[in-house]
VEXDREN-2710 file (C-alpha; in Angstrom, 1 decimal):
% VEXDREN-2710
k/r/px/py/pz
1/MET/63.9/106.9/45.3
2/ASN/62.1/104.2/44.7
3/GLY/60.7/105.4/40.9
4/THR/57.4/106.2/42.2
5/SER/55.5/109.9/41.6
6/PRO/55.6/111.4/45.2
7/LEU/52.2/113.3/43.9
8/ARG/50.6/109.8/43.7
9/PRO/50.3/109.3/47.3
10/VAL/48.6/113.0/48.0
11/LEU/46.3/112.2/45.0
12/LEU/45.2/109.0/46.1
13/ALA/44.7/110.4/49.8
14/PHE/42.9/113.8/48.7
15/ALA/40.5/111.4/46.7
16/ALA/39.7/109.8/49.4
17/LEU/38.7/112.2/51.5
18/ALA/36.8/114.0/48.9
19/THR/34.8/110.7/48.3
20/ALA/34.4/109.9/52.6
21/ALA/33.6/113.4/52.7
22/LEU/30.6/113.6/49.8
23/LEU/29.1/109.9/50.8
24/LEU/28.8/111.3/54.3
25/PHE/27.1/114.4/52.9
26/GLY/24.6/112.4/50.6
27/VAL/23.8/110.2/54.3
28/ILE/22.7/113.5/56.4
29/LEU/20.8/114.8/53.3
30/SER/19.1/112.1/52.6
31/ALA/18.1/111.6/56.1
32/GLU/16.8/114.8/56.4
33/GLY/15.2/114.5/53.1
34/ALA/17.2/117.2/51.6
35/LEU/18.2/115.3/48.3
36/ASP/16.9/118.5/46.3
37/LEU/20.2/120.4/47.2
38/ILE/21.6/117.7/44.9
39/ARG/19.0/117.4/41.9
40/ASP/18.9/121.2/42.1
41/PRO/21.7/123.0/43.2
42/ALA/21.1/126.1/41.4
43/GLY/17.6/126.4/43.1
44/TRP/18.9/125.9/46.5
45/MET/21.5/129.1/45.7
46/ASP/18.1/131.0/44.6
47/ARG/16.3/130.7/47.9
48/LEU/20.2/131.5/50.0
49/ARG/19.8/134.6/52.3
50/GLU/22.0/137.2/51.8
51/GLY/23.0/136.8/55.5
52/ALA/23.7/133.3/55.7
53/ALA/25.9/134.1/52.1
54/THR/27.7/136.5/53.8
55/ASP/28.1/134.8/57.5
56/MET/29.5/131.7/54.9
57/LEU/32.0/133.5/53.5
58/SER/32.9/135.2/56.4
59/ASN/33.6/132.1/58.2
60/ALA/35.6/130.3/55.6
61/ALA/38.1/133.4/55.1
62/GLU/38.9/132.5/58.8
63/VAL/38.8/128.8/58.8
64/VAL/41.0/129.5/55.3
65/ALA/43.3/131.9/57.2
66/SER/43.8/129.7/60.6
67/VAL/44.5/126.6/58.8
68/LEU/47.2/128.5/56.2
69/ALA/48.4/129.8/59.8
70/ILE/48.8/126.3/61.2
71/ALA/50.1/124.7/57.9
72/ILE/52.8/127.4/57.5
73/THR/53.9/127.3/61.1
74/VAL/54.1/123.3/61.4
75/VAL/56.2/123.2/57.6
76/ALA/58.5/125.8/59.2
77/ILE/59.4/123.6/62.0
78/VAL/60.0/120.4/59.9
79/VAL/61.6/122.2/57.4
80/GLU/64.3/124.2/60.5
81/LEU/64.3/120.8/62.2
82/ALA/65.2/118.3/58.7
83/ALA/67.7/121.7/57.7
84/ASN/69.3/121.4/61.1
85/ARG/69.7/117.9/61.2
86/TYR/71.0/117.2/57.8
87/THR/72.0/120.2/55.2
88/HIS/70.0/123.7/55.2
89/ARG/70.0/123.1/51.6
90/ILE/66.3/121.5/52.2
91/THR/65.1/124.7/53.0
92/GLN/65.9/126.1/48.9
93/LEU/64.9/122.3/48.2
94/PHE/61.4/122.9/49.9
95/VAL/61.4/126.5/48.7
96/ARG/61.3/125.7/44.9
97/GLU/59.4/122.7/45.0
98/PRO/56.1/123.4/42.4
99/VAL/54.2/121.7/45.2
100/ASN/54.6/123.4/48.1
101/ILE/54.2/126.9/45.8
102/GLY/51.0/125.3/44.2
103/VAL/49.5/124.5/48.0
104/MET/50.6/127.9/49.6
105/THR/49.3/130.0/46.3
106/LEU/45.6/128.0/46.5
107/PHE/45.5/128.8/50.3
108/VAL/45.9/132.7/49.7
109/VAL/44.1/132.3/47.0
110/THR/41.3/131.4/48.5
111/ALA/41.3/133.4/51.7
112/VAL/41.5/136.3/49.3
113/GLN/38.4/135.6/47.1
114/CYS/36.3/134.9/50.3
115/LEU/37.3/138.6/51.0
116/TRP/36.3/140.1/47.7
117/VAL/33.5/138.2/46.7
118/GLY/32.0/138.7/50.1
119/GLY/33.2/142.3/49.1
120/THR/30.3/142.4/46.3
121/PHE/27.3/141.5/48.8
122/GLY/24.5/143.8/48.6
123/GLY/26.1/146.3/46.0
124/GLY/23.3/145.0/43.3
125/LEU/24.4/143.1/40.3
126/PRO/23.4/144.0/36.7
127/ASP/20.3/141.0/37.1
128/GLY/18.7/142.5/40.2
129/ARG/20.3/139.7/42.8
130/SER/22.4/141.3/45.8
131/PHE/25.5/139.0/45.4
132/SER/27.0/136.4/42.7
133/TYR/25.7/132.7/42.9
134/VAL/28.6/132.0/41.0
135/GLY/31.8/133.1/43.3
136/LEU/29.9/132.0/45.7
137/ALA/29.8/128.3/44.7
138/ILE/33.6/128.9/43.1
139/VAL/34.9/130.4/47.0
140/MET/33.2/127.2/49.1
141/GLY/34.8/124.9/46.2
142/LEU/38.1/126.6/46.8
143/VAL/37.8/125.9/50.7
144/THR/36.5/122.7/50.0
145/VAL/39.4/121.3/48.3
146/CYS/42.3/123.7/50.6
147/LEU/41.1/121.6/53.4
148/PHE/41.1/118.4/51.7
149/VAL/44.5/119.2/50.7
150/LEU/45.7/119.4/54.2
151/LEU/46.4/116.1/55.5
152/PRO/47.4/115.0/52.3
153/TYR/49.8/117.7/51.9
154/PHE/51.1/117.3/55.3
155/GLY/51.9/113.8/54.6
156/TYR/53.4/114.8/51.2
157/VAL/56.1/117.6/53.1
158/PHE/57.3/114.1/55.7
159/ASN/57.7/112.2/52.6
160/PHE/59.7/115.3/51.0
161/LEU/62.0/115.9/54.0
162/SER/62.5/112.5/54.4
163/PRO/66.8/111.6/54.2
164/PRO/66.6/109.6/51.2
165/ASN/64.2/112.1/49.1
166/VAL/66.6/115.0/50.2
167/ILE/69.3/113.0/48.9
168/ALA/67.9/111.9/45.7
169/HIS/66.3/116.0/45.0
170/LEU/70.1/116.7/46.0
171/ARG/71.2/114.0/43.1
172/ASP/69.0/114.8/40.3
173/GLY/69.5/118.5/41.0
174/ALA/72.9/118.2/40.1
175/LEU/72.2/115.7/37.1
176/ARG/69.7/118.1/35.8
177/ALA/72.3/121.0/36.3
178/ILE/75.2/119.0/33.9
179/GLU/72.2/117.4/31.6
180/LYS/71.6/121.5/31.0
181/THR/75.3/122.6/31.0
182/THR/76.2/125.0/27.6
183/ALA/79.2/127.1/26.8
184/GLU/77.9/130.2/27.9
185/ASP/76.4/128.9/31.5
186/ALA/79.1/126.3/32.2
187/GLN/80.8/128.4/35.1
188/ARG/77.2/129.1/36.8
189/ARG/76.4/125.1/36.2
190/ARG/79.8/123.9/37.7
191/ALA/79.1/125.8/40.6
192/GLU/75.6/124.6/41.2
193/VAL/77.0/121.2/40.8
194/MET/79.9/121.4/43.3
195/GLU/77.1/122.8/45.9
196/ALA/75.0/119.5/45.8
197/ILE/78.1/117.6/45.8
198/ASP/78.7/119.3/49.1
199/GLU/75.7/119.0/50.6
200/LEU/75.5/115.8/49.8
201/GLU/78.8/115.4/51.6
202/ASP/77.4/117.2/54.2
203/VAL/74.4/115.0/54.8
204/ALA/76.5/111.6/54.8
205/ARG/78.8/113.2/57.7
206/GLY/75.9/114.7/59.7
207/ALA/74.6/111.0/59.2
208/MET/77.5/109.5/60.5
209/SER/78.0/111.3/63.5
210/HIS/74.4/110.5/64.3
211/GLY/74.7/106.8/63.8
212/ASP/72.1/106.9/61.1
213/ARG/74.1/104.5/59.1
214/GLY/71.1/104.0/56.6
215/ILE/70.7/107.2/55.5
216/GLY/74.7/108.2/55.0
217/MET/74.9/104.9/52.8
218/THR/72.3/106.5/51.0
219/ALA/74.2/109.7/50.8
220/VAL/77.5/107.9/49.6
221/GLY/75.7/106.0/47.3
222/ALA/74.1/109.4/45.3
223/LEU/77.5/110.2/45.4
224/GLY/79.2/107.5/43.5
225/GLY/76.0/107.2/41.4
226/LEU/76.2/111.0/40.3
227/ILE/79.2/109.9/39.0
228/LEU/78.4/106.9/37.4
229/ALA/75.2/108.9/35.6
230/TYR/78.0/111.7/34.8
231/GLY/79.9/109.3/32.8
232/GLU/77.4/109.0/31.0
233/ARG/76.8/112.5/29.9
234/ARG/80.7/113.0/30.0
235/ASP/81.0/113.5/26.1
236/ALA/78.1/115.3/25.5
237/LEU/79.3/118.5/27.5
238/PRO/80.5/121.2/26.0
239/ASP/84.5/122.0/26.7
240/ALA/83.9/124.9/29.0
241/TRP/82.6/122.5/31.4
242/PHE/86.2/121.1/31.4
243/GLU/87.9/124.6/32.5
244/ILE/89.3/125.1/36.1
245/ASP/88.4/128.4/36.8
246/ASP/88.2/130.2/39.6
247/VAL/84.8/128.7/40.6
248/VAL/87.2/125.3/40.8
249/GLU/90.3/126.2/42.0
250/THR/89.5/127.9/44.8
251/ASP/87.1/124.7/45.9
252/PRO/88.5/123.4/49.2
253/ASP/89.2/119.9/47.6
254/PHE/91.1/121.9/44.9
255/VAL/92.9/125.1/46.6
256/SER/95.8/123.2/48.5
257/LEU/96.5/121.3/45.6
258/ALA/99.9/121.9/43.8
259/ASP/100.0/123.3/40.2
260/SER/101.2/120.0/39.3
261/SER/98.6/118.2/40.2
262/VAL/95.8/120.9/39.1
263/ALA/97.8/120.7/35.8
264/GLU/97.1/116.9/35.5
265/ILE/93.8/117.2/36.5
266/ARG/92.7/119.6/33.6
267/ALA/94.7/117.7/31.5
268/GLN/92.4/114.7/32.2
269/ARG/89.4/116.3/32.7
270/SER/88.0/115.2/35.1
271/TRP/87.9/117.5/38.2
272/LEU/84.4/116.5/39.0
273/GLU/85.7/112.8/39.5
274/TYR/88.3/113.9/41.4
275/LYS/86.5/116.1/44.0
276/VAL/83.7/113.3/44.6
277/LEU/85.9/110.9/45.3
278/ARG/88.3/113.3/47.5
279/GLN/85.3/113.9/49.4
280/LEU/84.9/109.9/49.8
281/HIS/88.3/109.8/51.1
282/GLY/87.5/112.5/53.8
283/LEU/84.1/110.0/54.6
284/TYR/86.5/107.2/54.7
285/GLN/88.8/108.6/57.1
286/SER/86.3/109.6/59.4
287/GLY/84.1/107.1/59.7
288/LEU/87.4/104.2/60.7
289/GLY/87.3/102.3/63.2
290/ALA/83.3/104.3/64.0
291/SER/81.3/103.5/60.6
292/ARG/83.1/100.6/59.1
293/ASP/79.7/99.8/57.4
294/LEU/79.9/103.2/55.6
295/CYS/83.4/102.7/54.8
296/ASP/82.7/99.4/53.0
297/ARG/80.1/101.2/51.1
298/ILE/82.5/103.9/49.7
299/ALA/85.3/101.2/48.6
300/VAL/82.3/99.6/46.9
301/GLU/81.5/103.2/45.3
302/ALA/85.3/103.7/44.4
303/TYR/84.7/100.3/42.9
304/ARG/82.4/100.9/40.5
305/ILE/83.5/104.6/39.5
306/GLY/86.9/103.1/38.7
307/SER/85.1/99.9/37.0
308/GLN/83.0/102.3/34.8
309/ALA/86.3/104.8/33.7
310/LEU/88.5/101.8/32.9
311/ARG/85.4/100.1/30.7
312/ASN/85.0/104.0/29.3
313/SER/88.7/104.0/28.9
314/ASP/88.6/107.0/30.7
315/GLN/92.1/107.0/31.8
316/GLY/92.3/110.0/34.4
317/SER/89.2/108.8/36.3
318/ALA/90.6/105.4/36.5
319/LEU/93.5/107.0/38.0
320/ASN/91.5/108.8/40.9
321/ALA/89.8/105.8/41.7
322/ILE/93.4/104.1/41.9
323/ARG/94.9/106.6/44.2
324/ALA/91.4/106.5/46.2
325/PHE/91.7/103.3/46.9
326/ASN/95.7/103.7/48.1
327/SER/94.5/106.8/49.9
328/PHE/91.9/104.2/52.0
329/LEU/94.8/101.3/52.6
330/ARG/96.7/104.1/53.9
331/ALA/94.2/105.4/56.0
332/ALA/92.8/102.1/57.0
333/ILE/96.5/100.4/58.3
334/ASN/97.3/103.9/59.7
335/ALA/94.0/103.6/61.8
336/ARG/94.5/99.7/62.1
337/ASP/90.9/99.3/61.0
338/LEU/91.9/95.7/59.5
339/ARG/88.2/95.1/58.4
340/SER/87.7/98.2/56.8
341/ALA/91.1/97.1/55.2
342/TYR/90.4/93.9/54.3
343/PHE/86.9/94.8/52.4
344/ALA/88.9/98.0/50.5
345/LEU/91.5/95.4/49.8
346/ASP/88.5/92.8/48.4
347/GLN/87.1/95.9/46.3
348/TYR/90.8/96.8/45.1
349/ARG/91.4/93.4/43.9
350/SER/88.3/93.3/42.1
351/LEU/89.1/96.4/39.9
352/ALA/92.3/94.5/39.0
353/GLU/90.0/91.8/37.5
354/VAL/88.4/94.3/35.3
355/ALA/91.5/95.8/34.0
356/LEU/92.5/92.0/33.9
357/GLU/89.3/91.3/32.0
358/LEU/90.1/94.5/29.2
359/ARG/93.8/93.0/29.0
360/ASP/94.6/96.7/30.4
361/ARG/98.1/95.0/31.3
362/GLU/99.4/98.7/33.0
363/ARG/96.6/98.9/35.3
364/THR/96.8/95.4/36.6
365/LEU/100.4/95.5/37.1
366/GLU/99.6/99.0/39.0
367/ILE/97.2/97.6/41.2
368/ALA/99.1/94.4/41.9
369/ASP/102.3/96.8/42.9
370/HIS/100.3/98.6/44.9
371/LEU/98.3/96.2/46.6
372/ILE/101.9/94.7/47.7
373/ALA/103.1/98.0/48.9
374/TYR/100.6/98.4/51.0
375/GLY/100.6/95.0/52.1
376/GLN/104.5/94.8/53.4
377/ILE/103.2/98.7/54.7
378/ALA/100.6/96.4/57.0
379/GLN/103.4/94.1/57.9
380/GLN/105.7/96.7/59.0
381/PHE/102.9/97.8/61.2
382/ASP/102.7/94.5/62.7
383/GLN/99.3/93.6/60.9
384/HIS/99.9/90.4/59.6
385/PHE/97.0/89.4/58.0
386/LEU/96.6/91.9/55.6
387/LEU/99.7/90.7/54.2
388/GLU/98.3/87.5/53.8
389/VAL/95.2/89.0/52.0
390/VAL/97.1/90.6/49.7
391/ALA/98.6/86.9/48.5
392/TYR/95.0/85.6/48.4
393/ASP/94.0/88.2/46.2
394/LEU/96.7/87.9/43.9
395/VAL/96.2/84.3/43.9
396/GLN/92.7/85.4/42.4
397/LEU/94.5/87.4/39.3
398/VAL/96.8/84.6/38.9
399/GLU/94.0/82.5/38.8
400/ARG/92.1/84.8/36.3
401/ALA/94.7/86.0/33.9
402/GLN/94.8/83.5/30.4
403/GLN/97.0/80.6/31.0
404/GLY/100.7/80.6/30.0
405/SER/100.4/84.8/29.3
406/GLU/102.7/87.1/29.7
407/LEU/100.9/88.5/32.2
408/GLN/100.3/85.7/34.3
409/GLN/103.9/85.3/34.7
410/ALA/104.1/89.0/35.7
411/LEU/101.9/88.3/38.4
412/LEU/102.7/85.1/39.3
413/GLY/106.6/86.8/40.3
414/ARG/104.6/89.4/42.2
415/LEU/103.1/86.7/44.3
416/LEU/106.4/84.9/45.0
417/SER/108.1/88.1/46.1
418/VAL/105.8/88.8/48.4
419/ASP/107.1/86.5/50.9
420/GLU/110.5/88.1/50.8
421/VAL/109.2/91.1/52.9
422/ALA/110.3/89.7/56.1
423/GLU/114.0/88.8/54.9
424/GLY/116.6/88.8/57.9
425/GLU/113.3/89.4/60.1
426/GLU/112.1/86.2/62.4
427/SER/109.4/85.7/60.5
428/GLY/108.4/82.9/62.1
429/GLY/104.7/82.0/61.5
430/LYS/104.2/85.5/60.0
431/LEU/104.4/84.3/57.0
432/ARG/102.6/81.1/57.1
433/GLY/99.7/82.1/55.0
434/VAL/101.8/84.1/52.3
435/ARG/103.3/80.4/52.0
436/GLN/100.1/78.9/52.0
437/ALA/98.5/80.7/49.0
438/GLN/101.3/80.1/47.0
439/VAL/100.7/76.4/47.7
440/GLN/97.1/76.4/46.9
441/LEU/97.7/78.6/43.9
442/GLY/100.5/75.4/42.7
443/VAL/97.6/73.2/43.2
444/PHE/95.5/74.9/40.8
445/PHE/98.8/75.2/38.1
446/LEU/98.8/71.1/38.7
447/VAL/95.0/70.5/38.6
448/ARG/95.4/72.6/35.4
449/GLY/98.2/70.7/34.0
450/ASP/100.5/73.8/34.1
451/SER/103.7/71.7/35.5
452/GLU/105.8/74.5/34.8
453/SER/104.2/77.6/36.8
454/ALA/103.8/74.9/39.6
455/ALA/107.7/73.8/39.4
456/LEU/108.3/77.8/39.4
457/ILE/106.4/77.9/42.7
458/GLN/108.1/75.2/44.5
459/ARG/111.4/76.2/43.6
460/ASP/110.8/79.4/45.2
461/MET/109.6/77.5/48.1
462/ALA/112.5/75.4/48.8
463/GLY/114.2/75.4/52.1
464/GLU/110.8/75.6/54.2
465/SER/111.1/73.7/57.4
466/PRO/109.5/70.8/57.2
467/ALA/107.2/71.6/60.3
468/MET/106.0/74.8/58.0
469/LEU/105.4/72.5/55.0
470/ARG/103.7/70.1/57.6
471/ALA/101.3/72.8/59.2
472/ILE/100.1/73.9/55.9
473/ARG/99.2/70.7/54.4
474/ASP/97.7/69.6/57.8
475/GLU/95.5/72.5/57.4
476/LEU/94.5/72.2/53.2
477/GLU/93.5/68.7/53.7
478/ALA/91.2/69.3/57.0
479/GLU/89.3/72.4/55.8
480/ARG/86.3/71.5/54.2
481/ARG/83.6/74.4/54.0
482/ASP/84.3/76.4/51.1
483/GLN/82.4/79.6/53.1
484/TYR/84.1/81.4/56.7
485/TRP/82.0/80.4/59.5
486/GLU/82.0/84.1/61.0
487/PHE/79.9/87.2/59.4
488/THR/82.4/88.4/56.5
489/ASP/82.3/90.5/53.6
490/ARG/84.3/88.1/51.1
491/GLY/82.5/85.1/52.3
492/VAL/84.7/83.1/50.8
493/ASN/87.3/80.6/53.5
494/PHE/90.8/81.3/52.6
495/SER/92.2/77.1/53.5
496/TYR/89.7/75.7/51.5
497/LEU/90.0/73.1/48.6
498/ASP/88.0/71.5/46.5
499/ASP/88.1/67.4/46.0
500/GLU/90.0/67.6/42.4
501/GLN/92.8/70.2/44.3
502/ARG/92.6/68.5/47.5
503/ALA/94.1/65.6/45.4
504/GLN/97.4/67.3/44.2
505/LEU/97.9/68.6/47.2
506/GLY/100.5/66.2/48.5
507/PRO/102.2/66.1/45.1
508/PHE/102.7/69.5/45.0
509/LEU/104.2/69.4/48.4
510/GLU/106.2/66.5/47.5
511/GLY/107.6/68.5/45.2
512/VAL/109.3/70.9/47.6
513/GLN/113.1/70.7/48.8
514/PRO/112.5/71.4/52.3
515/GLY/115.2/73.0/54.4
516/PRO/116.8/72.0/57.7
517/SER/114.2/70.6/60.4
518/LEU/113.5/72.9/63.2
519/GLU/114.8/76.3/61.2
520/THR/112.0/78.8/59.3
521/ARG/112.6/80.5/56.5
522/SER/114.3/84.0/57.4
END
């Protein structure tokens, strides 16, 4: 995950252990006056008795076999615990990892060589020797390597099985499958990628149930990152990759879809984006009220996916991202989780800003209409604050739009319609926040010299009660902090006006024709 090779710590630990052992051995030989062993190892081998060599190999075989048994036991327990907690795919990843195969092979080969080389003792070699000096040296070298590698290998196993690394393996494995896809094996590759996505979703869900906040967010980030990386490779994939066959249609995320929805996904060639966003939606619903940080991360990933789709003119993926945000808002409102809805609105508006930047009128207005619709739904559920948030988000879109453009006027018209949701109801102070947002936009227009747009807002506010207008003026004039005074994801203070804007507040409100005193707008 951090770009460092997992083998590097293993190699460094191996080198450190080998160096320490060699230095200590050298000290012992020096103390015993036996440095000839280092200067003339061949002579030492010539003086070695067959019985001593036999005992040496026999003990080495027992040691290697015992160490191998311990390694297998420890590794099996750790792998099983990790698989039970996160995903069974960990076992497959572990077994297929070349390092694990290499280490186990080293132990087995060493144990076998101990037996085989020991079996040559006493048989007589062509030069008259009773055993193989070369074989003994090689076997003892292998035994030494096995013992040196044991502790670093355990460190490697624990690092390999850490949840962030498992998540990275799942994501990278899916990307490799995508990159290797050909027309002939597209179906098999699709199945591999879909399995990896399901496993990442399982890791996120398991982390959520165990309260592992960081792991859950990492898994969600891997799902989003997979789609972002896939977007960069999408155009190079064969047509067979985008087919919706039995592998896709029988997947849990597609099996219940209407034929018209399947046809749309097929036409847009967006089955992978749909699947990931559908998984994120399921996680979002599960996290509401309990794992809000995870919900926030899901909203961020949906924004990243939608933003990339808009910039790549991938209308199918952009549409799926918009649907995901609509689903997030619906779920948050139904669950009465204002905080999650508040943050989802922030990311949704940010997606609209990307469309605005790209001059994508259709998507900009589509998102604006959805913001208003879900603000109205929240109002019906007595969640009036969300409607005020929608008003502030629309203000930001209007301010970012090109001055005097048709799109800016269209967004302004939608902002002025927000306060109409309670027509015929006793709104009282419920829409005061909406009116305050409109006042702030009017002040913005005056600062920009756009008196015509400011007058449009003034005419829309005509008839409001003097008490409400005074309250709005007092609050905006009194607030001097641009950042909110509590921890919030947005940070900004909705009621803040800078000095230049505050100077135009009075002139703007003086241009509003108030209604009768002590009455409120219905």
